[in-house]
Phi, psi and omega in degrees: 000319179297316181295315179299317179297314183296315180297322178295317178299314180297321178297316180295321179296320178296316188281323187265331184046056184289150172278335178212150179198164176199160177236126181261139175235149174301138176279163178288158175091164179293144181267170175303320180296320178294324180292325180280327183219090187304336180278001179302124181062015184292342182275356182281137177292152178296147177297132178303143181303324181297332177275320179307317183292342181269345182302314178299328177291322175297318176302319179296321177299312181301317181293319180291332174284353181059041173261127179303133180252111189261119176215140175224131181303129177080004180243147179272154180303321182303317183286327175295313178303314181300315181295312182294320182296316181294320178297318180294320179297322179297329179268021170076016172282148169272119190251132171243120173263119183265108184193160172253006185276119183290342177303323184291349178296340179294342181271351183299138180196203183300322183246003181237127172231160176255130182251138174291135182297329188263341181228162177287003184295131178240155180240118175248190182304318182296321180290324176296316178298319181292319183284316188249347180076019178224168175278155178307321181297343181268358183302315178299322177295320178301311180290328178297325181279313186268346183078174179214105184296330183293328178255003181061037174274124192288321184066203179253123181305135178088354180259116176256190184300313183295316181294317179300315179297314182298319180295317181290324178291332180278315189251337172102323183208166178300313182297323177294320178299315181292321181292329184253019180307323178302342180277349181288128188287323185285118185304313183294320177294317179300315179295318180299319179294325179286311184294322187253027182299315181290328176293323177295319179294319174301315182298323179294318178299320179292327185272349184276124176284128179282142177233018184235024178295151176274073183282142183274010182246135169264169181297333178296332180285345183259008182298145184291138175230153174294148180291161174273090186301316179300320179293319178297313181299318177299317181291318180295324176293320179298322182272355181060043173271081191300315183296319180291324176300314180297318182294318184277344172284332181237090183306335179295339179269355188216138176306156183288333184059019172283165179298145178297154184281342186278065186289350180274001180249137178255000000 
């Protein structure tokens, strides 16, 4: 896992050449979502012990790469990413959120796109509209109606992706759907929307990425720095990552990974 993570990080640095970057991790302790809905993410299997023991090593790689590691007690990585991304976009940065989590699509906009970790493919507003038939801002409403099994968000029973999309395209928002439920022609769907209205509202709160956290980092703290090569080499030798040791011992075989020189571009 450490090797895969390291190779992915180096690949992203080569391809993106960011002026600033950070990696967010879930903070320790129960989150706001868990306090409001104890069953949040309860269906997920526990992380295997073999992976748990590698998380501190991944942290060491991040630190040796001199990439800011963002964690806040009781806060999820998604909300940290959301807050930092929106702040950066407001300051005219072009932001790429690297994730496979569809929840983050709600942040997509003029200056924010979501990038697939393994390919250069990015998702902007047009791609969200093409894939789901809704605007990025409607993603929390979409998940509130159909639920999200990966996070154990309940949604409205009997509402799937197509029905959720059709309701939002017709009425515009979750609150509008609930307020105008009597206009829904299908009896079972109409009844489900009425009976499970509060569950749908809870589901939207669970699915909404926060962008207003009191994060202790400014964008200046996320500026790109060259890696600590001695620390990386020591760690790679410890982990017996032979190829990476060879590459970082001989910079001519490996990109420098220093910040790009075009500092006047965001």
